[in-house]
N, C-alpha and C positions, 0 to 999 in steps of 0.2 A: 604285337608290335604296334598295339594303336594310340599310339602317343606321336609317332613318329608320321613324314606324311605318307598317308596313304595311298596314294595315286600313284607309289609304285616301291612300296613295302612291298616284298612277297613272303616272307615269314608270317602267316593268319592264323587264326584259328580254325581247327578241320572243318573241309563242305564236301558237298560233293563234289564226284571226279571230273565230271563232264560237265561242258557250259551245250545246251542245246539253244539255237539260236533262234527255234521255232517255237519256245516255249513265249516268248511275247504276243506270237502271234494268235498260238491259240488261248490265251489270255484276256486278250483283246477280243476277240471274237466269239468267245462266253459271255461279255459283259456286251459286246455291240450288236450283236444279232446274226453272230456266223457268217454266211455266207453274202458276199458284198452284194447280192441285189436284191437283198432284204428292206424293205421299208420298214420305219417305225412311226407310227401318225400316230398325235395326239400327245407325241411328250411334252409332260409338266415342265416347261427349265429352271419352273421355280424353282425346283428342288433339285438340289447339290449331286451329282451322279458323285461316289465315294473312287468310281473304280476311275472314270474320265478324270479327278483331280488327284488322283494318284500318276496318272499319265503326264498328265501337266508338271505334273515338281518332277518328274521326274528328267522334264526337259530345260528345268529351270525356273520355273512358274510357281508363284505364290499360291496355294489350292482357293483362297478365297481371297486376293486382292490385286493389284495392277502392280504390273514390276516400275523400277524407275524410268526403263523402256517406255514401255507403255506409254505412261505420265508425259516426257518428253514429248513420244511421238503426236500426243494429242491423238491417238485411239480412243479417248472417251472425254466426253465435253463437261461430265459433271461428276465427280467422286463426293467419294460416303455419303451417295444414296442409291433410292433400290433400281437405277437404271446402273451403277456399276453391280448388282451383283449378280444382275441380269447378262451382262458384260462378260463375268466371269465365270459363270456358267456356259456360257455359250463359246466363249472361247477355249477354255476347256474339252468342252463336244466338237468344236470343231478339230484340234489337234489330237482327242481320241479317233474321230473317224479318219483323220489321215495315216495315223501311224497303223491302223486296221487293215491296210493296202497300201501300204509304201511304193508302189508302180502304178496305179494308175494317176493318174490326174481329179485331184477334189476341186469341184466346181463347187460355185454357189448356191447350183440350183441339187446338186446333193445335202447340199448341208439344209436348205431349206424343206426335206424331204421328211428331215425328222425334230422342225421347229415350230412352233405357230407363229404364222404370217404377223402378227403384231410383234414381232419383234426384228423384221426383217433390215430394221436400219440397224440395229444391233451389231445385227448377222453383217451387215455393210462393213463395217466398222471393225469387228473380229475382224473379221476371213483378209479385210484389206491389209490392214497389219502382219498377221501371221503371215500372208504372199509376202509381202511388200522386206521381211524381214527377215524370211528365211527358214520359218520354220514349219511350212509347208510348202508340198509341189518342188521339192530341192529332189539333185541327185543325178543316177544318172539309169533313170529306168526308161526303157522307147517312151512311153506314155510323156514321160515329162522332157524327155529329148524334144517330140513332136512338137514340144509349146514354145521351143526358141522361134522365131520369125526370120522367113528370108529375106524378108525388106528390112534394112536399117532406119529406124527414123527418130535415132533420136542420134546424141552426142559420142566423138570420138575416147575410147579414155584408152590410154595408154598403161600397161598392168606391168611392174619393173619383179619378176621372179616369178617359177613359173612351179612354185611348191604349192603346198595345200590350201595357202592365203591364195596365193594368185588363181591359184585355177577354178578354187572355191568361188572369186568374186567372179573371174571370166567368165564361168559358165552365166550365173547369174545374170548378171547385167547385158550377154549377148541373149535370155529368155527378156528382159527389159525391152531389146532394141535397143541397143548399144553396140555402137564398132568399137570393139577392142580387137586390142594386139597386145600378146605377152612378149616381154622382153627376156631373156633369159642369158647367162653369164656361161652355165653349162650346156654341154653338148645332150642332156637327157633334162626327162623333166623330174621335177620329187624334189629338188632341194636336199634337204637335210633329211626326206624321207629315198631312201637308197636302198636295194633289192636288188644284192650281186651274185650269179650265178658264178656257184665252185664245181669245179669238174674232173677225173681226169682217173685209170684205171677202172674204168666203166662204170663210175659213180657220177654223177649230175643232182644236185640242191641248193638251195636257194635262199640267201637268210638276209636278215634286215642290218647293212651297217651303221645305222642310223636311227630316225623313230622305230622301236619295233612292238612295244607292249599296250595294247587299247589297253588304257587302264578306265575299267568302270563301262559295262555295257547297255548300264541302263539309261534312256532318253541319247546317247552317243550318235552320233550324227553319223562318224565313221559305223557303228553297225549297222544304219539305215544303208549307206552304199553297200556294204556285205549283202544285206539284203536283196537288194537291188537285182546282186552281181550273181546270187545265189555260190556265192563264197561260202565258204565254213570254219568256224571261230573255234578253236580249240584254247579252254580256258587252262590258264597255266597254275599247275595245282602246286597247293598247299606246302607241301612235305620238301624243306631244303632241310637238309644232315652239313653240319657243319664240321671241317675237320682241321686239323692242330696241322703246325708248319711242316711240322713231321711225317704227315700222311695220317697219324693214329685218330681217331673218329673220336670230338671231343664228348664229354661227359655228359648226359643227357640233363644231369640234376646240376650239374652247372651253369649249361648250356642255360636251365630256366630261372635260376640264380641273376644268374651277370643280364641276362636279359630285361626281370623285374627288375633291378637295381639299372639298370637305363632308363626306362621308361618312370622311373620313380625321379633320377636327374632334369629330368624334360617337365615330369612334373613342378619339381626347385626353380626351375628356368623360369617357367610360368609364370607360377607365384612371385617374382623376383621382380617383372619387366612390370605384372600388376600394381607392384610398391611403388617401383619409380615413378612410372611415369610414363612422361615426357623425356626421362631424361632417357630412358632405353635405350633409346634411337642411334645415340651414341654408341652401346654396347652389342657387342659380335654374341652370338649364340654359345661358337666353343670357349671364348674367355668363362662365359658364367659357368658352362657347362665341366670346365678344368676346374675349379675355383669350388665348387659344390665337391666337386668329386675326392679334392685334397682336406678338403675341412671336416668330410663326411668318412674319410677314410676308403673309401671306396674303392674295391677292386685293386684292392694290394700285393695278391699274389701274381706270380708271374701267366696263367693260364687265363686267369680273370682279367686280367688287364687288357690280355691277347682279345679274350671274346668283348672285351667294352669295345677296345675299338675298334673289331669287325664291324659293331653295329656304328657305330662312331661311321666307319667307310662308308656302309649300306645310307645312310642318314645325307653324307654329301655325293653321295652317289643320284640319292635323289633329290638333290638341289642344284646339281652339275656347277659345285662352289668349294670350294676350301669354308670351313666351322668358322675360321677366326673371321669369314669377308663378309656371313650373314649376320643379316641383323635379328637379336635378340629378339625387339620389339614388333618387326611383322615378318620374320621369316618362313610362318606358314600362315599368312592371311589371305588363303586361297582354301583352305581347309573346306572350309563352310561349304562349298562349293561344289568340292567331288565330286565327278562324277559318280553313283553308287553300282553295286553289281560288281561280279568276277573279272578280274584281269584278264586278256586275253590274247595268243598272236592270231594271226591271220594265215590258214594255209594258202603258204605259193608266196607269200609277202605280203608289203603291205605296197608298191608298186603295181598290184594288182587293181589299186583305186587308182592309183596312179594315172596309171595308161587309161581307165576309163575315163578319170574326170579332162584327161589332156584328150580326146578325141575329137575331131571337130573345132577346135579353140587353134587360132591362127600362133603360132607361138618361131620366135626366130631365137635360135641358138647361138651360141656363144657370142654372143654380143653382151659383153663386159663396160655397164653402164658405170662414167666416170662424172659426169654431170646433169642435175637437173636445173632447167630454168621456169620460171612460174612470170604468170602476168597477169593484167584485166584482159588480156588477148588470150590466152594460154598458157600451155605448158612445149618443153622442148627436151628433151630427153636424148644426149648426147651416149654413143655408144658403139665401141668397136668404126671409129670413121663416120658415121651414120648419127644420120641428126632423122629421132622420131617426132612430129608435132600433131599434137591431140591438144582437146578444152581442155580434159582431166589426167591427173597423173595421180596411180594408184603403187607406192613403193609398198613392199614386200621382201623388202633383204632384211635378211637376222639381224639382231639387236650389235654383233659384234663387228660387223659391215661400217652400221655408224657409228660404235667407238674409233671405227680407224680412220675416219677422213677419209678415204676412197673416194664417199662421191661426196663433190662438190655441187651444194644449193648456191645459184643462185635466183632473188639473196638470199642471206643467208637464214638458217630460222632461230626460231624466237628463238630468246633467251631460256626461256622457263620448257622448251622441247629439250631445250641441249643439256640444260642442266639435269633434267630427267633421264638424258641415255648418258649421261657419267655417272649419274648416282648409280643406276642399277648395275646387276651383278650381269656377266655372261659366262658360263663358267666350263668346265670341259668334263665330258666322259669320252673314254675311248674304248676299242673294242679286240681282238684276236680271235677269227674266225679262220676253223678247220674240218677241212673237212677230210675223216679216215675211212679206212679200208672198210671196218667195222664198229657196230655199234659195243662199246667194251664197257661202258657205264650202266647201273642199273636203269632199264627200260622206262620203270613206271617213275621218274623221276624228271622233272623239267628244271628244277635247279638247287646248286651243292655251291656250296662255300668253304672258302680258305681263310686260315691264320693267318696272320703277317707274324715278326718277331718284334721291328721297330713302327714306332709309331708315325713316321714318316711315311713308310713306306705300306702302309695299313690295306693303303685300297688297289693294291697293287695285284692283279687276279686274283679279287679279295671272292668272285662272286662267279659260278657257271652256268649259263644256258643251254639249254638241251634243245635245240630245234629240227631232234628225229619226228618230233612226230607232224609237223607240219613242212620240210623244205625237202621231202622226198629224197633224204640220203642220211648218213650218218655224220650231222652234222653239229659242233660245239664252240660254243664262245663264251671266253673270258673278257669279263670287265675288268678296268679301271677309268678308278675315280679318285677324285681331295689330288692330295699332291700327288703322288704316283705319278698319275696322270698328264702333268707337267710334266715331266720328266720323263716319264715314255715318249714321250713327241719327240724327243729327240736322242731315243734306244734305237739300233739296229734293227729290223726286224728279225733277223737272224737271234739276236739277244734274247730278244722276246723269245722267238719260238723255245729257245733251249730251258727259258725260266720256265713257261708255265708247262712245257714236255718236263720237266723236273718237280716240278706239284702235281702232276696228274699221277708221275708213277709213283710219287713219296704215298699215292693215296692208294690207288690199286695194287701195284707191283708185292707188296704186303698178303693179298688176296689171292696171288699165282696167276693174276691177271696182267696180262702181256699186254703193254699202250703200246700200239706201233706206229709211225712217224706218219706226217698226215700228208696225204695226197696232194695238196693244195693249200695253202694257207695268205690271208690278207689281214693285214694291220690296219687301222681306221690314220687318223691325222687331222683330227677334225679342227683343231688349234691352230695348226698350221695352213689348214684351206680360205685361202685367199678372198675366198665366195659364203664364209660363215664366222672364221676365226673365233672357232669355240662349237660348244653344242646347242645352249638352254638357259635360257633368263634365270636368274635368281632375285631377293628384294636385298640387297648389299646393308650394308652398315652405313646409315646416313640415311639410304631410301625410305621408302612407305609403300601402298599402292594402290596409291594417287600417280604415283609417273608413271602405273602403267597406261592411266588414263591420257596421262599428258601424253607416251610416245603416241598415242593412238587417236588423237586431234589431227586436224586437216590443220592444212593453211594455204594463206597466198586466199582469201576469201574462197575458201573450197575449188584450190586447182590442185593442189594435191595434199594425196591422202594417206592413211599409212594401216597396213595390215599384219601380222603375223604374232609366235605366240607370245612376244614379247610387248603385242598392245592391249594384250585378254590378261586383266585385272581379275576375273574371277578364272580362269584356266591357261595361265601360265605353264611356261614349260612341256605343254602336250599337243599333241598330233591333234585333236579337237580342236585347241585353243584356239589352233593354228587356222584349222577351215571353219570355225564360226567368227573369226574377223573377220576372214573375208564377205562371208553374209555379212558383216553387220555392216561392213564398209561399200558393198556396194547397194544395199538399202540407202546409205549415207550421199551418197556420189548423186544415184537419181534421184534424193530431195534434190540436191542441190542442184543436177539440171533442170527440174521442171521450177524454181525460184528462179533459175539464169533463163533461162526461154521463155518466162511469164514476165518478168524486168524488163530484157530485150524488148517484146511485144509494147509494152504500158510503155518504155522511153520512145522506141520509134513511132508509137500511137496516139496513143492515150495524150503523152504531154502535144500533139500536135492539136491535138483538138479538145477543144475549151469543155464542149459539154458532155463530153465522155467523162472527163478529167476530173470533170464539176461534182458527175454521176458517181465517181468513185471516191470521191471526198466524202462525200454524202454515208456513203456506203460504210465507209469505215468507221464516222462519228455516231451509227447506230449502234458502236458497241463501244464506246470510249473510254477505257482506262483510269479517268476520272470524273465525276460528274456534281456539282453542286449547283444546285439555282440556277443561270442560265448558262451557265458556264461547264462546258465541256473538253477535255484533253486527252490524245493521243500522246503517247510518251515512245521516247526511241528505241524499240527494242536493240540497237546492236549497242548500247550500253543501260548499265541501273544505273548509275552514279550520278551522286544530289546535280552533278553538273551538265548531266546527259539534256538534251535538250527535250521539249514539252509543245507541241501544235495546238493553242485555244480555238475554240469557238462561241464565241456567243451568238443565237441565233435573238433577235427582237423581232417588233412589227415598226415595218418604216415610218419614222418619225413623223409626224403628224400637226407640227405645235410642239406637241410632248419631247420628253426624254427618257433615256433609259432611267434615270431615278424616281421617277413619277408612280413608285410604288408604295403601299403604308408598310405590307410587312413580308416574310419571307415566303407566306405560307400564300401572300395574295400574289406574288411576285410567280409561284409554282402556278396556279392557278392561272396566270395571264398566260405564261408558255403554254398551256394545257389550251388555252385559247389556241390562240397562236399554231399553233402544229393542226388544227383543225380546219383554218381558216386556207386562200388556194396560195401557193405558191408566191404569188406576184409583194403579198403582204406581207414576208417575208425579208429580214435583212443580215445576209452571214457574215460577220465578220469576226477576223484570224488575228494572231497574232505567235510570236514563236518567245517562248520563256523557258526556262531552266523546270528543270523538275522540281527542284527546289523551292524556288517561286511559284510553282501550283500548289506545293503542299504546303505551302505560308501564307496562299493567298485562299486557303480553305478553312484557313484558323483564323480570319478576321470577320468578324462580327456584324452585325449592321445592314443586310442585307447587299443585294449585286451592286447599288449605286456606292456605296463606303468601299464597296470590292473591287471599283473598277476605279476608281476616286485615288485609290493606295495604289493599285498597279500603273498608271499612269505617273503618278506622284514618287513613288519608293523606286518602283521600277524600271522607269524612265520610257514604259511601252506603250503605242497607241495602236489599235485599234484600225486594220487597213482592209479592206476587197481579197477573192482568193488571190487575185494575181498581182497586187500587192508582196503576194510572199516571199517572191525572187524564185530563182533556183536553189536557194537551203533549204525551201519550203518545200518545193515540187520533191526536191533530194527525199527527204523527213516521210514527204506520203506518199512515196515511192518503197521508200524500206518500209514502214510500215506494213503494206501491202506484201508487199514481198515476206515475213514474215508471218503472215496469219496466213496467207496461202499455205506456205511451207508445213506449217501446225495439218491444215487444213489436211496434205497432202499425204503427210507421212503417214 
């Protein structure tokens, strides 16, 4: 089923039956020097290591270039040159060194043991980026925990939600020195990751009622946590036999034929969207698949149609949404970024990860947030009659909660974010978990499927998971997806159990196998849960991957941030996507806090000290955004539009009876400026003006030298040059904004 959403596809080509988490350790040790204490002197970092590049690629980095995240963070000042090649090799090496032993803190000094000292500045840049953005030294190992400072030195942050995103951000921010408080509506951490214990009759088992499968082990941060906690992973075995509605096995030949037809339908849908271009955004995947099915007469026979419906139900499971709601244009936009490797269960349930992450994190349980206020002075979070005040807030609530409007934002969220919340889809997947007295199904099966007669009910108990190998007891889970999941929400639990047992007895009864009544049963109701209103996100008709980005943008000038799987364009609808989004926002919060701290210092100190502020302006003009002749410009970083502000500075020799126009040519002017720069500061006169960016660009095109430009500016724009103090509050504010933006780029 290569054409489906492989992150949750279960019927793949056979591979090895077991997944050994230690294989990654062995592979890295083999190539990076074996035991942790081994030193590798004199490494030639100009020669890229294929193994290190492979490890970096598995984490999500290109093997030979920078990511957009690195470029935006200013990790490297020069792109496309030899320095970039060196940076990439160093970055890949640092990633590989930490993945060699995720239980130890990797310091810069350890990195420098195997890199030439001449590259120390590159090491500093790569190491700082990887550390701040959560690619190294993260998790729950004792050595990592020891890095959390005892004293809080930075701002206060309130995190709304103790799921994977919230807990990942909390631990990272605490390591950065922030004071953190997590506000959680439930009486437990984990959110949609929920491990429930079922017991009775001497049997005990644990099962995941929410997020369950770790989808791809290569580079997955959740596997890093599992390694740190020494928790075994069980590969979900690929064999998944299917059974007809009456319990008879599906003919393997027909199964293979219909699966091939299903993939061809997906190929046709992909070709259609390429032909339609932008028009495909308004068409659903379901409509296109059904159209092609009818046009080509696919699955005309009853059994074939039931089989095709099973595959369509599996596709709806993969996306937690009806095919009629999925965008033809972008339903699989995240496929290129999927984690590689096997899909796995965590023995004992994913709550073991949650429990470790929540340790020592201050969490206020049973505090349902109903209002978030934000402004220049900070944030206020209203929950259960309490008010939590902080400098910054991180909202990690599910998309379903944002869609419901149960949280009021004051002021209201920007229209662009509200529109993205509306456009993105948030679907439903439910489960029936059953603890039996003994295992009556095949012991070597992790999954098996069941077909339904009716198209509208194709997702009803269509797939069964065996948790017997990882839960500690004979436990089986039945999945409900698509339209059937919506119906299931209002189905009485007794009716649901009766239907499931009817299916199981239809499959195993004819073989002479007795299917006992379960000891305990649990039915999920994620769709009606007021703290999520669904399961996970998808790209609905009219939406696109950019809506994930929009949902993840901060508001209030860096006061309220957003994380969660629905803010992850690359890894939506996954547990690791939620976790990574928390690390992402921790880095963003730290960046904004540094900027705000510097701005406060500048506003309280520098603006009151004319000499210091003048020195600051001089420093900024060492790297102008635009320069020609004697004219230098700094552009407003808050806006890139043509009407945005620009600060002009002209440095001339103090008048001695002459004028700025006493030059014979542009070359002579440049030589004169160079001469002036070598003179004492007392012989220079620095004049300023505020213009629009488009005026600065227009001025650049004026020919005839600086004198002509000056005359053009004064007459055409009505602008006069003044001393620095003559810029007023508007000019001072622009200087502060420019300094803030440049400091942020350096610190990110």
